N, C-alpha and C positions, 0 to 999 in steps of 0.2 A: 632314693632316700626312703627308708622304711619308716612308716608312721603307725603307731599303736594308739588306739583310743581305749581307755580303761574306764569302766563304770564300777565304782565301789558301791556295793549294795549288801550291807550286812543285815542280819536278821533282827538284832535287838534295838530298834529305834525306841527311845524313851519318850521324846516329846510328842511324836505322832506314831503311835503303835502301828506296825505293819505298813509304814508309809511306802516302802518299796514294792508293795503289792496292791497299791491303790489303782483304781481304774477310772478312766474318763471315757464316757460313751462306750462302755463295755470293753474297753481295751486297756491293758496294763500300761502304766506310765513307761515302763521299760520298753514295751513294744513300740510306743510312739517315738521314744528316743532312738531306738534302733533304726526306725524308718528314716529319721533325719540324718543319722550317720551314714546310712547306705546311699542317701541322696547327695552326699558331698561329692565335689569334683576331684577329691584326692583319693588315691588308692591307699586304703588303710585297713589294718587288721583290728577287729573289735574284740575286746576282752571284758569279761565280767568277773570281778573278784567278790566272792560271796561265801557265806556259811549257811545260807538259807536253802533248804531242800526244794521249796516251791520255786524259787528263783532259778535254781539249777535245772528244774524241769522246763521252765520257759527257755532257758539258754540252750538246752539240748534240742528243743523243737526248732531252733533256728540254727541250721547247719553251718552258717558262716560265723558263728560266735565261738570264741575260745573261752573256756571256763578256767578260772584260776582259783584254786583252793586257798583259802586264808589259813595261815597258821593260827593255832589256838590263841596265841598272844595278841592277835589283832581282832578278836571277837568281843572285846570288852568295851567299857565306856571311856577308857583312858587312852586308847590308841588313836592317833590322828590319821586322817586320810593320807597325809603326806608320809607317815610311817609305813602305811600299807603299800603305797605306790613305790616308795623307795625299796621296800623289801622285794616286791615283784620285779622291779627294774634290775636289781642285783642278781636275780635268778632267771626268771622266764623272759624278761623283756630287755635283756642287755644288748641285743643286736638291733635295737631300734634307735634311730637318730632323733626322733621326736616322740614324746609320749603326751597325749592329750588326756586330761582328766575330764570326764563327762559325768555330770550329776543327773539324776533322774528328774530333778526339777528344771532341767535345761530343755524340757520338751517343747517349749515355745520358741526356741531359737531355730530360725529357718536354716535349712542345710546349705543354702547358698551363701 
């Protein structure tokens, strides 16, 4: 069974500006979440859906991460995370039996 973990991380956060680039103890939240995903006992493919150039650089530095480009219609304040995931599922993720949505604020969830 193929499992995908998708992290939606768009650039334009309004409530907490640049929240996807926040750091804790000099480490990006994204990097902490990636460590937790890698520690899971499941064999999964990790994807980041973003329109942010800085997040793309972080993803590129992690060779086991797959980068998904968001369509322009999903970079606004009106598109939901579900809309984005459904769009990716219909194109890049259609061969996965399970798609896990992972938020950057999930960093406290233990990988076990």
